[in-house]
mmCIF entry with sequence, helices, sheets and N, C-alpha, C, O atoms, coordinates in Angstrom:
data_MODEL
# 
_entry.id   MODEL 
# 
_entity.id                         1 
_entity.type                       polymer 
_entity.pdbx_number_of_molecules   1 
# 
_entity_poly.entity_id                      1 
_entity_poly.type                           'polypeptide(L)' 
_entity_poly.nstd_linkage                   no 
_entity_poly.nstd_monomer                   no 
_entity_poly.pdbx_seq_one_letter_code       MESLIILIPLALIIVALAVGIFFWAVDNEQFDDLEGPAHSILFDDDIVKKNGPYDQ 
_entity_poly.pdbx_seq_one_letter_code_can   MESLIILIPLALIIVALAVGIFFWAVDNEQFDDLEGPAHSILFDDDIVKKNGPYDQ 
_entity_poly.pdbx_strand_id                 A 
# 
loop_
_entity_poly_seq.entity_id 
_entity_poly_seq.num 
_entity_poly_seq.mon_id 
_entity_poly_seq.hetero 
1 1  MET n 
1 2  GLU n 
1 3  SER n 
1 4  LEU n 
1 5  ILE n 
1 6  ILE n 
1 7  LEU n 
1 8  ILE n 
1 9  PRO n 
1 10 LEU n 
1 11 ALA n 
1 12 LEU n 
1 13 ILE n 
1 14 ILE n 
1 15 VAL n 
1 16 ALA n 
1 17 LEU n 
1 18 ALA n 
1 19 VAL n 
1 20 GLY n 
1 21 ILE n 
1 22 PHE n 
1 23 PHE n 
1 24 TRP n 
1 25 ALA n 
1 26 VAL n 
1 27 ASP n 
1 28 ASN n 
1 29 GLU n 
1 30 GLN n 
1 31 PHE n 
1 32 ASP n 
1 33 ASP n 
1 34 LEU n 
1 35 GLU n 
1 36 GLY n 
1 37 PRO n 
1 38 ALA n 
1 39 HIS n 
1 40 SER n 
1 41 ILE n 
1 42 LEU n 
1 43 PHE n 
1 44 ASP n 
1 45 ASP n 
1 46 ASP n 
1 47 ILE n 
1 48 VAL n 
1 49 LYS n 
1 50 LYS n 
1 51 ASN n 
1 52 GLY n 
1 53 PRO n 
1 54 TYR n 
1 55 ASP n 
1 56 GLN n 
# 
_struct_asym.id          A 
_struct_asym.entity_id   1 
# 
loop_
_struct_conf.conf_type_id 
_struct_conf.id 
_struct_conf.pdbx_PDB_helix_id 
_struct_conf.beg_label_comp_id 
_struct_conf.beg_label_asym_id 
_struct_conf.beg_label_seq_id 
_struct_conf.pdbx_beg_PDB_ins_code 
_struct_conf.end_label_comp_id 
_struct_conf.end_label_asym_id 
_struct_conf.end_label_seq_id 
_struct_conf.pdbx_end_PDB_ins_code 
_struct_conf.beg_auth_comp_id 
_struct_conf.beg_auth_asym_id 
_struct_conf.beg_auth_seq_id 
_struct_conf.end_auth_comp_id 
_struct_conf.end_auth_asym_id 
_struct_conf.end_auth_seq_id 
_struct_conf.pdbx_PDB_helix_class 
_struct_conf.details 
_struct_conf.pdbx_PDB_helix_length 
HELX_P HELX_P1 AA1 GLU A 2  ? ASP A 27 ? GLU A 2  ASP A 27 1 ? 26 
HELX_P HELX_P2 AA2 GLY A 36 ? SER A 40 ? GLY A 36 SER A 40 1 ? 5  
# 
_struct_conf_type.id          HELX_P 
_struct_conf_type.criteria    ? 
_struct_conf_type.reference   ? 
# 
loop_
_atom_site.group_PDB 
_atom_site.id 
_atom_site.type_symbol 
_atom_site.label_atom_id 
_atom_site.label_alt_id 
_atom_site.label_comp_id 
_atom_site.label_asym_id 
_atom_site.label_entity_id 
_atom_site.label_seq_id 
_atom_site.pdbx_PDB_ins_code 
_atom_site.Cartn_x 
_atom_site.Cartn_y 
_atom_site.Cartn_z 
_atom_site.occupancy 
_atom_site.B_iso_or_equiv 
_atom_site.pdbx_formal_charge 
_atom_site.auth_seq_id 
_atom_site.auth_comp_id 
_atom_site.auth_asym_id 
_atom_site.auth_atom_id 
_atom_site.pdbx_PDB_model_num 
ATOM 1   N N  . MET A 1 1  ? 0.836  -1.210 0.050   1.00 0.00 ? 1  MET A N  1 
ATOM 2   C CA . MET A 1 1  ? -0.008 -0.055 -0.049  1.00 0.00 ? 1  MET A CA 1 
ATOM 3   C C  . MET A 1 1  ? 0.826  1.292  -0.007  1.00 0.00 ? 1  MET A C  1 
ATOM 4   O O  . MET A 1 1  ? 0.415  2.322  -0.542  1.00 0.00 ? 1  MET A O  1 
ATOM 5   N N  . GLU A 1 2  ? 2.105  1.201  0.712   1.00 0.00 ? 2  GLU A N  1 
ATOM 6   C CA . GLU A 1 2  ? 2.974  2.414  0.693   1.00 0.00 ? 2  GLU A CA 1 
ATOM 7   C C  . GLU A 1 2  ? 3.424  2.646  -0.772  1.00 0.00 ? 2  GLU A C  1 
ATOM 8   O O  . GLU A 1 2  ? 3.688  3.800  -1.109  1.00 0.00 ? 2  GLU A O  1 
ATOM 9   N N  . SER A 1 3  ? 3.522  1.726  -1.587  1.00 0.00 ? 3  SER A N  1 
ATOM 10  C CA . SER A 1 3  ? 4.145  1.890  -2.948  1.00 0.00 ? 3  SER A CA 1 
ATOM 11  C C  . SER A 1 3  ? 3.152  2.699  -3.853  1.00 0.00 ? 3  SER A C  1 
ATOM 12  O O  . SER A 1 3  ? 3.541  3.269  -4.872  1.00 0.00 ? 3  SER A O  1 
ATOM 13  N N  . LEU A 1 4  ? 1.867  2.720  -3.432  1.00 0.00 ? 4  LEU A N  1 
ATOM 14  C CA . LEU A 1 4  ? 0.877  3.543  -4.209  1.00 0.00 ? 4  LEU A CA 1 
ATOM 15  C C  . LEU A 1 4  ? 1.244  5.000  -3.948  1.00 0.00 ? 4  LEU A C  1 
ATOM 16  O O  . LEU A 1 4  ? 1.095  5.816  -4.858  1.00 0.00 ? 4  LEU A O  1 
ATOM 17  N N  . ILE A 1 5  ? 1.706  5.367  -2.785  1.00 0.00 ? 5  ILE A N  1 
ATOM 18  C CA . ILE A 1 5  ? 1.959  6.775  -2.548  1.00 0.00 ? 5  ILE A CA 1 
ATOM 19  C C  . ILE A 1 5  ? 3.093  7.312  -3.614  1.00 0.00 ? 5  ILE A C  1 
ATOM 20  O O  . ILE A 1 5  ? 3.144  8.495  -3.951  1.00 0.00 ? 5  ILE A O  1 
ATOM 21  N N  . ILE A 1 6  ? 3.918  6.392  -4.062  1.00 0.00 ? 6  ILE A N  1 
ATOM 22  C CA . ILE A 1 6  ? 4.982  6.874  -5.009  1.00 0.00 ? 6  ILE A CA 1 
ATOM 23  C C  . ILE A 1 6  ? 4.451  6.555  -6.457  1.00 0.00 ? 6  ILE A C  1 
ATOM 24  O O  . ILE A 1 6  ? 4.738  7.338  -7.362  1.00 0.00 ? 6  ILE A O  1 
ATOM 25  N N  . LEU A 1 7  ? 3.753  5.534  -6.692  1.00 0.00 ? 7  LEU A N  1 
ATOM 26  C CA . LEU A 1 7  ? 3.329  5.137  -7.985  1.00 0.00 ? 7  LEU A CA 1 
ATOM 27  C C  . LEU A 1 7  ? 2.346  6.009  -8.673  1.00 0.00 ? 7  LEU A C  1 
ATOM 28  O O  . LEU A 1 7  ? 2.457  6.309  -9.861  1.00 0.00 ? 7  LEU A O  1 
ATOM 29  N N  . ILE A 1 8  ? 1.366  6.415  -7.892  1.00 0.00 ? 8  ILE A N  1 
ATOM 30  C CA . ILE A 1 8  ? 0.297  7.258  -8.444  1.00 0.00 ? 8  ILE A CA 1 
ATOM 31  C C  . ILE A 1 8  ? 0.814  8.574  -8.871  1.00 0.00 ? 8  ILE A C  1 
ATOM 32  O O  . ILE A 1 8  ? 0.551  8.994  -9.998  1.00 0.00 ? 8  ILE A O  1 
ATOM 33  N N  . PRO A 1 9  ? 1.579  9.294  -7.986  1.00 0.00 ? 9  PRO A N  1 
ATOM 34  C CA . PRO A 1 9  ? 2.122  10.685 -8.556  1.00 0.00 ? 9  PRO A CA 1 
ATOM 35  C C  . PRO A 1 9  ? 3.159  10.445 -9.664  1.00 0.00 ? 9  PRO A C  1 
ATOM 36  O O  . PRO A 1 9  ? 3.265  11.266 -10.575 1.00 0.00 ? 9  PRO A O  1 
ATOM 37  N N  . LEU A 1 10 ? 3.929  9.344  -9.613  1.00 0.00 ? 10 LEU A N  1 
ATOM 38  C CA . LEU A 1 10 ? 4.751  8.998  -10.709 1.00 0.00 ? 10 LEU A CA 1 
ATOM 39  C C  . LEU A 1 10 ? 4.053  8.839  -12.027 1.00 0.00 ? 10 LEU A C  1 
ATOM 40  O O  . LEU A 1 10 ? 4.488  9.383  -13.042 1.00 0.00 ? 10 LEU A O  1 
ATOM 41  N N  . ALA A 1 11 ? 2.919  8.058  -12.016 1.00 0.00 ? 11 ALA A N  1 
ATOM 42  C CA . ALA A 1 11 ? 2.106  7.902  -13.172 1.00 0.00 ? 11 ALA A CA 1 
ATOM 43  C C  . ALA A 1 11 ? 1.508  9.180  -13.661 1.00 0.00 ? 11 ALA A C  1 
ATOM 44  O O  . ALA A 1 11 ? 1.439  9.414  -14.868 1.00 0.00 ? 11 ALA A O  1 
ATOM 45  N N  . LEU A 1 12 ? 1.088  9.985  -12.785 1.00 0.00 ? 12 LEU A N  1 
ATOM 46  C CA . LEU A 1 12 ? 0.444  11.238 -13.165 1.00 0.00 ? 12 LEU A CA 1 
ATOM 47  C C  . LEU A 1 12 ? 1.522  12.179 -13.860 1.00 0.00 ? 12 LEU A C  1 
ATOM 48  O O  . LEU A 1 12 ? 1.220  12.827 -14.863 1.00 0.00 ? 12 LEU A O  1 
ATOM 49  N N  . ILE A 1 13 ? 2.679  12.227 -13.343 1.00 0.00 ? 13 ILE A N  1 
ATOM 50  C CA . ILE A 1 13 ? 3.800  12.887 -13.984 1.00 0.00 ? 13 ILE A CA 1 
ATOM 51  C C  . ILE A 1 13 ? 4.201  12.383 -15.354 1.00 0.00 ? 13 ILE A C  1 
ATOM 52  O O  . ILE A 1 13 ? 4.512  13.148 -16.268 1.00 0.00 ? 13 ILE A O  1 
ATOM 53  N N  . ILE A 1 14 ? 4.181  11.071 -15.457 1.00 0.00 ? 14 ILE A N  1 
ATOM 54  C CA . ILE A 1 14 ? 4.490  10.544 -16.817 1.00 0.00 ? 14 ILE A CA 1 
ATOM 55  C C  . ILE A 1 14 ? 3.384  10.851 -17.812 1.00 0.00 ? 14 ILE A C  1 
ATOM 56  O O  . ILE A 1 14 ? 3.667  11.147 -18.973 1.00 0.00 ? 14 ILE A O  1 
ATOM 57  N N  . VAL A 1 15 ? 2.020  10.782 -17.345 1.00 0.00 ? 15 VAL A N  1 
ATOM 58  C CA . VAL A 1 15 ? 0.988  11.068 -18.338 1.00 0.00 ? 15 VAL A CA 1 
ATOM 59  C C  . VAL A 1 15 ? 1.129  12.607 -18.653 1.00 0.00 ? 15 VAL A C  1 
ATOM 60  O O  . VAL A 1 15 ? 0.981  12.945 -19.828 1.00 0.00 ? 15 VAL A O  1 
ATOM 61  N N  . ALA A 1 16 ? 1.381  13.489 -17.783 1.00 0.00 ? 16 ALA A N  1 
ATOM 62  C CA . ALA A 1 16 ? 1.358  14.952 -18.055 1.00 0.00 ? 16 ALA A CA 1 
ATOM 63  C C  . ALA A 1 16 ? 2.625  15.221 -19.007 1.00 0.00 ? 16 ALA A C  1 
ATOM 64  O O  . ALA A 1 16 ? 2.581  16.128 -19.839 1.00 0.00 ? 16 ALA A O  1 
ATOM 65  N N  . LEU A 1 17 ? 3.702  14.439 -18.861 1.00 0.00 ? 17 LEU A N  1 
ATOM 66  C CA . LEU A 1 17 ? 4.802  14.587 -19.714 1.00 0.00 ? 17 LEU A CA 1 
ATOM 67  C C  . LEU A 1 17 ? 4.372  14.167 -21.131 1.00 0.00 ? 17 LEU A C  1 
ATOM 68  O O  . LEU A 1 17 ? 4.645  14.899 -22.082 1.00 0.00 ? 17 LEU A O  1 
ATOM 69  N N  . ALA A 1 18 ? 3.708  13.010 -21.301 1.00 0.00 ? 18 ALA A N  1 
ATOM 70  C CA . ALA A 1 18 ? 3.329  12.519 -22.553 1.00 0.00 ? 18 ALA A CA 1 
ATOM 71  C C  . ALA A 1 18 ? 2.501  13.490 -23.196 1.00 0.00 ? 18 ALA A C  1 
ATOM 72  O O  . ALA A 1 18 ? 2.759  13.786 -24.363 1.00 0.00 ? 18 ALA A O  1 
ATOM 73  N N  . VAL A 1 19 ? 1.456  14.078 -22.547 1.00 0.00 ? 19 VAL A N  1 
ATOM 74  C CA . VAL A 1 19 ? 0.536  14.964 -23.068 1.00 0.00 ? 19 VAL A CA 1 
ATOM 75  C C  . VAL A 1 19 ? 1.217  16.299 -23.480 1.00 0.00 ? 19 VAL A C  1 
ATOM 76  O O  . VAL A 1 19 ? 0.824  16.928 -24.463 1.00 0.00 ? 19 VAL A O  1 
ATOM 77  N N  . GLY A 1 20 ? 2.195  16.689 -22.741 1.00 0.00 ? 20 GLY A N  1 
ATOM 78  C CA . GLY A 1 20 ? 3.095  17.858 -23.074 1.00 0.00 ? 20 GLY A CA 1 
ATOM 79  C C  . GLY A 1 20 ? 3.798  17.624 -24.309 1.00 0.00 ? 20 GLY A C  1 
ATOM 80  O O  . GLY A 1 20 ? 3.833  18.512 -25.161 1.00 0.00 ? 20 GLY A O  1 
ATOM 81  N N  . ILE A 1 21 ? 4.392  16.450 -24.497 1.00 0.00 ? 21 ILE A N  1 
ATOM 82  C CA . ILE A 1 21 ? 5.152  16.144 -25.653 1.00 0.00 ? 21 ILE A CA 1 
ATOM 83  C C  . ILE A 1 21 ? 4.285  16.076 -26.956 1.00 0.00 ? 21 ILE A C  1 
ATOM 84  O O  . ILE A 1 21 ? 4.673  16.515 -28.039 1.00 0.00 ? 21 ILE A O  1 
ATOM 85  N N  . PHE A 1 22 ? 3.007  15.449 -26.730 1.00 0.00 ? 22 PHE A N  1 
ATOM 86  C CA . PHE A 1 22 ? 2.114  15.452 -27.801 1.00 0.00 ? 22 PHE A CA 1 
ATOM 87  C C  . PHE A 1 22 ? 1.730  16.882 -28.276 1.00 0.00 ? 22 PHE A C  1 
ATOM 88  O O  . PHE A 1 22 ? 1.784  17.168 -29.472 1.00 0.00 ? 22 PHE A O  1 
ATOM 89  N N  . PHE A 1 23 ? 1.362  17.732 -27.382 1.00 0.00 ? 23 PHE A N  1 
ATOM 90  C CA . PHE A 1 23 ? 0.959  19.105 -27.691 1.00 0.00 ? 23 PHE A CA 1 
ATOM 91  C C  . PHE A 1 23 ? 2.192  19.824 -28.355 1.00 0.00 ? 23 PHE A C  1 
ATOM 92  O O  . PHE A 1 23 ? 2.011  20.521 -29.354 1.00 0.00 ? 23 PHE A O  1 
ATOM 93  N N  . TRP A 1 24 ? 3.347  19.673 -27.852 1.00 0.00 ? 24 TRP A N  1 
ATOM 94  C CA . TRP A 1 24 ? 4.466  20.214 -28.546 1.00 0.00 ? 24 TRP A CA 1 
ATOM 95  C C  . TRP A 1 24 ? 4.678  19.824 -29.918 1.00 0.00 ? 24 TRP A C  1 
ATOM 96  O O  . TRP A 1 24 ? 4.995  20.663 -30.761 1.00 0.00 ? 24 TRP A O  1 
ATOM 97  N N  . ALA A 1 25 ? 4.505  18.457 -30.227 1.00 0.00 ? 25 ALA A N  1 
ATOM 98  C CA . ALA A 1 25 ? 4.571  18.077 -31.543 1.00 0.00 ? 25 ALA A CA 1 
ATOM 99  C C  . ALA A 1 25 ? 3.483  18.524 -32.476 1.00 0.00 ? 25 ALA A C  1 
ATOM 100 O O  . ALA A 1 25 ? 3.705  18.681 -33.677 1.00 0.00 ? 25 ALA A O  1 
ATOM 101 N N  . VAL A 1 26 ? 2.316  18.729 -31.931 1.00 0.00 ? 26 VAL A N  1 
ATOM 102 C CA . VAL A 1 26 ? 1.284  19.360 -32.769 1.00 0.00 ? 26 VAL A CA 1 
ATOM 103 C C  . VAL A 1 26 ? 1.638  20.748 -33.015 1.00 0.00 ? 26 VAL A C  1 
ATOM 104 O O  . VAL A 1 26 ? 1.493  21.180 -34.158 1.00 0.00 ? 26 VAL A O  1 
ATOM 105 N N  . ASP A 1 27 ? 2.082  21.504 -32.097 1.00 0.00 ? 27 ASP A N  1 
ATOM 106 C CA . ASP A 1 27 ? 2.401  22.867 -32.196 1.00 0.00 ? 27 ASP A CA 1 
ATOM 107 C C  . ASP A 1 27 ? 3.555  23.160 -33.296 1.00 0.00 ? 27 ASP A C  1 
ATOM 108 O O  . ASP A 1 27 ? 3.533  24.127 -34.057 1.00 0.00 ? 27 ASP A O  1 
ATOM 109 N N  . ASN A 1 28 ? 4.476  22.258 -33.259 1.00 0.00 ? 28 ASN A N  1 
ATOM 110 C CA . ASN A 1 28 ? 5.569  22.310 -34.175 1.00 0.00 ? 28 ASN A CA 1 
ATOM 111 C C  . ASN A 1 28 ? 5.371  21.490 -35.558 1.00 0.00 ? 28 ASN A C  1 
ATOM 112 O O  . ASN A 1 28 ? 6.318  21.089 -36.235 1.00 0.00 ? 28 ASN A O  1 
ATOM 113 N N  . GLU A 1 29 ? 4.013  21.299 -35.878 1.00 0.00 ? 29 GLU A N  1 
ATOM 114 C CA . GLU A 1 29 ? 3.614  20.788 -37.118 1.00 0.00 ? 29 GLU A CA 1 
ATOM 115 C C  . GLU A 1 29 ? 4.311  19.475 -37.538 1.00 0.00 ? 29 GLU A C  1 
ATOM 116 O O  . GLU A 1 29 ? 4.730  19.309 -38.684 1.00 0.00 ? 29 GLU A O  1 
ATOM 117 N N  . GLN A 1 30 ? 4.417  18.537 -36.548 1.00 0.00 ? 30 GLN A N  1 
ATOM 118 C CA . GLN A 1 30 ? 4.937  17.216 -36.819 1.00 0.00 ? 30 GLN A CA 1 
ATOM 119 C C  . GLN A 1 30 ? 4.012  16.309 -37.466 1.00 0.00 ? 30 GLN A C  1 
ATOM 120 O O  . GLN A 1 30 ? 4.458  15.345 -38.090 1.00 0.00 ? 30 GLN A O  1 
ATOM 121 N N  . PHE A 1 31 ? 2.624  16.547 -37.369 1.00 0.00 ? 31 PHE A N  1 
ATOM 122 C CA . PHE A 1 31 ? 1.647  15.731 -37.899 1.00 0.00 ? 31 PHE A CA 1 
ATOM 123 C C  . PHE A 1 31 ? 0.973  16.330 -39.040 1.00 0.00 ? 31 PHE A C  1 
ATOM 124 O O  . PHE A 1 31 ? -0.123 15.869 -39.360 1.00 0.00 ? 31 PHE A O  1 
ATOM 125 N N  . ASP A 1 32 ? 1.471  17.284 -39.692 1.00 0.00 ? 32 ASP A N  1 
ATOM 126 C CA . ASP A 1 32 ? 0.762  17.947 -40.797 1.00 0.00 ? 32 ASP A CA 1 
ATOM 127 C C  . ASP A 1 32 ? 0.707  17.203 -42.063 1.00 0.00 ? 32 ASP A C  1 
ATOM 128 O O  . ASP A 1 32 ? -0.307 17.259 -42.758 1.00 0.00 ? 32 ASP A O  1 
ATOM 129 N N  . ASP A 1 33 ? 1.833  16.443 -42.440 1.00 0.00 ? 33 ASP A N  1 
ATOM 130 C CA . ASP A 1 33 ? 1.879  15.634 -43.682 1.00 0.00 ? 33 ASP A CA 1 
ATOM 131 C C  . ASP A 1 33 ? 2.223  14.274 -43.318 1.00 0.00 ? 33 ASP A C  1 
ATOM 132 O O  . ASP A 1 33 ? 3.404  13.931 -43.271 1.00 0.00 ? 33 ASP A O  1 
ATOM 133 N N  . LEU A 1 34 ? 1.260  13.463 -43.053 1.00 0.00 ? 34 LEU A N  1 
ATOM 134 C CA . LEU A 1 34 ? 1.493  12.068 -42.704 1.00 0.00 ? 34 LEU A CA 1 
ATOM 135 C C  . LEU A 1 34 ? 1.625  11.172 -43.870 1.00 0.00 ? 34 LEU A C  1 
ATOM 136 O O  . LEU A 1 34 ? 2.173  10.078 -43.735 1.00 0.00 ? 34 LEU A O  1 
ATOM 137 N N  . GLU A 1 35 ? 1.164  11.562 -44.996 1.00 0.00 ? 35 GLU A N  1 
ATOM 138 C CA . GLU A 1 35 ? 1.099  10.639 -46.230 1.00 0.00 ? 35 GLU A CA 1 
ATOM 139 C C  . GLU A 1 35 ? 2.228  10.950 -47.044 1.00 0.00 ? 35 GLU A C  1 
ATOM 140 O O  . GLU A 1 35 ? 2.665  10.030 -47.736 1.00 0.00 ? 35 GLU A O  1 
ATOM 141 N N  . GLY A 1 36 ? 2.860  12.207 -47.109 1.00 0.00 ? 36 GLY A N  1 
ATOM 142 C CA . GLY A 1 36 ? 3.818  12.632 -48.066 1.00 0.00 ? 36 GLY A CA 1 
ATOM 143 C C  . GLY A 1 36 ? 5.100  11.748 -48.052 1.00 0.00 ? 36 GLY A C  1 
ATOM 144 O O  . GLY A 1 36 ? 5.540  11.330 -49.123 1.00 0.00 ? 36 GLY A O  1 
ATOM 145 N N  . PRO A 1 37 ? 5.698  11.457 -46.903 1.00 0.00 ? 37 PRO A N  1 
ATOM 146 C CA . PRO A 1 37 ? 6.936  10.583 -46.891 1.00 0.00 ? 37 PRO A CA 1 
ATOM 147 C C  . PRO A 1 37 ? 6.595  9.273  -47.406 1.00 0.00 ? 37 PRO A C  1 
ATOM 148 O O  . PRO A 1 37 ? 7.422  8.671  -48.090 1.00 0.00 ? 37 PRO A O  1 
ATOM 149 N N  . ALA A 1 38 ? 5.424  8.752  -47.141 1.00 0.00 ? 38 ALA A N  1 
ATOM 150 C CA . ALA A 1 38 ? 5.016  7.385  -47.583 1.00 0.00 ? 38 ALA A CA 1 
ATOM 151 C C  . ALA A 1 38 ? 4.836  7.317  -49.020 1.00 0.00 ? 38 ALA A C  1 
ATOM 152 O O  . ALA A 1 38 ? 5.039  6.253  -49.604 1.00 0.00 ? 38 ALA A O  1 
ATOM 153 N N  . HIS A 1 39 ? 4.461  8.398  -49.664 1.00 0.00 ? 39 HIS A N  1 
ATOM 154 C CA . HIS A 1 39 ? 4.228  8.353  -51.150 1.00 0.00 ? 39 HIS A CA 1 
ATOM 155 C C  . HIS A 1 39 ? 5.536  8.860  -51.862 1.00 0.00 ? 39 HIS A C  1 
ATOM 156 O O  . HIS A 1 39 ? 5.689  8.709  -53.074 1.00 0.00 ? 39 HIS A O  1 
ATOM 157 N N  . SER A 1 40 ? 6.406  9.424  -51.117 1.00 0.00 ? 40 SER A N  1 
ATOM 158 C CA . SER A 1 40 ? 7.722  9.925  -51.910 1.00 0.00 ? 40 SER A CA 1 
ATOM 159 C C  . SER A 1 40 ? 8.538  8.760  -52.307 1.00 0.00 ? 40 SER A C  1 
ATOM 160 O O  . SER A 1 40 ? 9.308  8.837  -53.264 1.00 0.00 ? 40 SER A O  1 
ATOM 161 N N  . ILE A 1 41 ? 8.389  7.609  -51.558 1.00 0.00 ? 41 ILE A N  1 
ATOM 162 C CA . ILE A 1 41 ? 9.380  6.550  -52.132 1.00 0.00 ? 41 ILE A CA 1 
ATOM 163 C C  . ILE A 1 41 ? 8.784  6.061  -53.443 1.00 0.00 ? 41 ILE A C  1 
ATOM 164 O O  . ILE A 1 41 ? 9.519  5.368  -54.148 1.00 0.00 ? 41 ILE A O  1 
ATOM 165 N N  . LEU A 1 42 ? 7.588  6.318  -53.854 1.00 0.00 ? 42 LEU A N  1 
ATOM 166 C CA . LEU A 1 42 ? 7.171  5.785  -55.181 1.00 0.00 ? 42 LEU A CA 1 
ATOM 167 C C  . LEU A 1 42 ? 7.645  6.664  -56.318 1.00 0.00 ? 42 LEU A C  1 
ATOM 168 O O  . LEU A 1 42 ? 7.573  6.243  -57.473 1.00 0.00 ? 42 LEU A O  1 
ATOM 169 N N  . PHE A 1 43 ? 8.106  7.817  -56.056 1.00 0.00 ? 43 PHE A N  1 
ATOM 170 C CA . PHE A 1 43 ? 8.561  8.722  -57.172 1.00 0.00 ? 43 PHE A CA 1 
ATOM 171 C C  . PHE A 1 43 ? 9.903  8.434  -57.562 1.00 0.00 ? 43 PHE A C  1 
ATOM 172 O O  . PHE A 1 43 ? 10.745 8.074  -56.738 1.00 0.00 ? 43 PHE A O  1 
ATOM 173 N N  . ASP A 1 44 ? 10.172 8.592  -58.925 1.00 0.00 ? 44 ASP A N  1 
ATOM 174 C CA . ASP A 1 44 ? 11.380 8.374  -59.448 1.00 0.00 ? 44 ASP A CA 1 
ATOM 175 C C  . ASP A 1 44 ? 12.360 9.587  -59.260 1.00 0.00 ? 44 ASP A C  1 
ATOM 176 O O  . ASP A 1 44 ? 12.006 10.717 -59.596 1.00 0.00 ? 44 ASP A O  1 
ATOM 177 N N  . ASP A 1 45 ? 13.476 9.363  -58.771 1.00 0.00 ? 45 ASP A N  1 
ATOM 178 C CA . ASP A 1 45 ? 14.395 10.536 -58.562 1.00 0.00 ? 45 ASP A CA 1 
ATOM 179 C C  . ASP A 1 45 ? 15.661 10.359 -59.465 1.00 0.00 ? 45 ASP A C  1 
ATOM 180 O O  . ASP A 1 45 ? 16.725 10.859 -59.098 1.00 0.00 ? 45 ASP A O  1 
ATOM 181 N N  . ASP A 1 46 ? 15.575 9.681  -60.601 1.00 0.00 ? 46 ASP A N  1 
ATOM 182 C CA . ASP A 1 46 ? 16.698 9.411  -61.463 1.00 0.00 ? 46 ASP A CA 1 
ATOM 183 C C  . ASP A 1 46 ? 16.879 10.373 -62.556 1.00 0.00 ? 46 ASP A C  1 
ATOM 184 O O  . ASP A 1 46 ? 17.539 10.054 -63.545 1.00 0.00 ? 46 ASP A O  1 
ATOM 185 N N  . ILE A 1 47 ? 16.284 11.644 -62.433 1.00 0.00 ? 47 ILE A N  1 
ATOM 186 C CA . ILE A 1 47 ? 16.490 12.710 -63.442 1.00 0.00 ? 47 ILE A CA 1 
ATOM 187 C C  . ILE A 1 47 ? 17.858 13.273 -63.416 1.00 0.00 ? 47 ILE A C  1 
ATOM 188 O O  . ILE A 1 47 ? 18.240 13.782 -62.362 1.00 0.00 ? 47 ILE A O  1 
ATOM 189 N N  . VAL A 1 48 ? 18.639 13.246 -64.437 1.00 0.00 ? 48 VAL A N  1 
ATOM 190 C CA . VAL A 1 48 ? 19.913 13.861 -64.492 1.00 0.00 ? 48 VAL A CA 1 
ATOM 191 C C  . VAL A 1 48 ? 19.767 15.368 -64.943 1.00 0.00 ? 48 VAL A C  1 
ATOM 192 O O  . VAL A 1 48 ? 19.076 15.697 -65.907 1.00 0.00 ? 48 VAL A O  1 
ATOM 193 N N  . LYS A 1 49 ? 20.455 16.221 -64.187 1.00 0.00 ? 49 LYS A N  1 
ATOM 194 C CA . LYS A 1 49 ? 20.469 17.538 -64.608 1.00 0.00 ? 49 LYS A CA 1 
ATOM 195 C C  . LYS A 1 49 ? 21.713 17.871 -65.414 1.00 0.00 ? 49 LYS A C  1 
ATOM 196 O O  . LYS A 1 49 ? 22.818 17.393 -65.159 1.00 0.00 ? 49 LYS A O  1 
ATOM 197 N N  . LYS A 1 50 ? 21.466 18.705 -66.386 1.00 0.00 ? 50 LYS A N  1 
ATOM 198 C CA . LYS A 1 50 ? 22.641 19.113 -67.196 1.00 0.00 ? 50 LYS A CA 1 
ATOM 199 C C  . LYS A 1 50 ? 23.180 20.459 -66.724 1.00 0.00 ? 50 LYS A C  1 
ATOM 200 O O  . LYS A 1 50 ? 22.471 21.465 -66.688 1.00 0.00 ? 50 LYS A O  1 
ATOM 201 N N  . ASN A 1 51 ? 24.425 20.437 -66.376 1.00 0.00 ? 51 ASN A N  1 
ATOM 202 C CA . ASN A 1 51 ? 25.038 21.744 -65.779 1.00 0.00 ? 51 ASN A CA 1 
ATOM 203 C C  . ASN A 1 51 ? 25.827 22.480 -66.652 1.00 0.00 ? 51 ASN A C  1 
ATOM 204 O O  . ASN A 1 51 ? 25.871 23.704 -66.532 1.00 0.00 ? 51 ASN A O  1 
ATOM 205 N N  . GLY A 1 52 ? 26.531 21.833 -67.616 1.00 0.00 ? 52 GLY A N  1 
ATOM 206 C CA . GLY A 1 52 ? 27.497 22.499 -68.392 1.00 0.00 ? 52 GLY A CA 1 
ATOM 207 C C  . GLY A 1 52 ? 27.200 22.161 -69.844 1.00 0.00 ? 52 GLY A C  1 
ATOM 208 O O  . GLY A 1 52 ? 26.283 21.391 -70.131 1.00 0.00 ? 52 GLY A O  1 
ATOM 209 N N  . PRO A 1 53 ? 28.067 22.805 -70.874 1.00 0.00 ? 53 PRO A N  1 
ATOM 210 C CA . PRO A 1 53 ? 27.864 22.555 -72.284 1.00 0.00 ? 53 PRO A CA 1 
ATOM 211 C C  . PRO A 1 53 ? 28.299 21.137 -72.621 1.00 0.00 ? 53 PRO A C  1 
ATOM 212 O O  . PRO A 1 53 ? 27.852 20.630 -73.650 1.00 0.00 ? 53 PRO A O  1 
ATOM 213 N N  . TYR A 1 54 ? 29.138 20.452 -71.837 1.00 0.00 ? 54 TYR A N  1 
ATOM 214 C CA . TYR A 1 54 ? 29.691 19.236 -72.256 1.00 0.00 ? 54 TYR A CA 1 
ATOM 215 C C  . TYR A 1 54 ? 28.863 17.974 -71.606 1.00 0.00 ? 54 TYR A C  1 
ATOM 216 O O  . TYR A 1 54 ? 29.120 16.810 -71.913 1.00 0.00 ? 54 TYR A O  1 
ATOM 217 N N  . ASP A 1 55 ? 27.899 18.321 -70.727 1.00 0.00 ? 55 ASP A N  1 
ATOM 218 C CA . ASP A 1 55 ? 27.229 17.203 -70.211 1.00 0.00 ? 55 ASP A CA 1 
ATOM 219 C C  . ASP A 1 55 ? 26.110 16.652 -71.067 1.00 0.00 ? 55 ASP A C  1 
ATOM 220 O O  . ASP A 1 55 ? 25.394 17.377 -71.757 1.00 0.00 ? 55 ASP A O  1 
ATOM 221 N N  . GLN A 1 56 ? 25.991 15.339 -70.991 1.00 0.00 ? 56 GLN A N  1 
ATOM 222 C CA . GLN A 1 56 ? 25.034 14.756 -71.909 1.00 0.00 ? 56 GLN A CA 1 
ATOM 223 C C  . GLN A 1 56 ? 23.952 13.938 -71.179 1.00 0.00 ? 56 GLN A C  1 
ATOM 224 O O  . GLN A 1 56 ? 23.064 13.377 -71.821 1.00 0.00 ? 56 GLN A O  1 
# 
């Protein structure tokens, strides 16, 4: 029973920390584009840029 005196406040601190981290991530726009990185792997990036007159 004495361990509950330590575990309940510890659990409340961990939950408050997790909620704070979640709201920080939302404020810093971490969840704005969830599908973009998943779809970017499907695009072809093999386009060669020509920089000079002798590049082919």
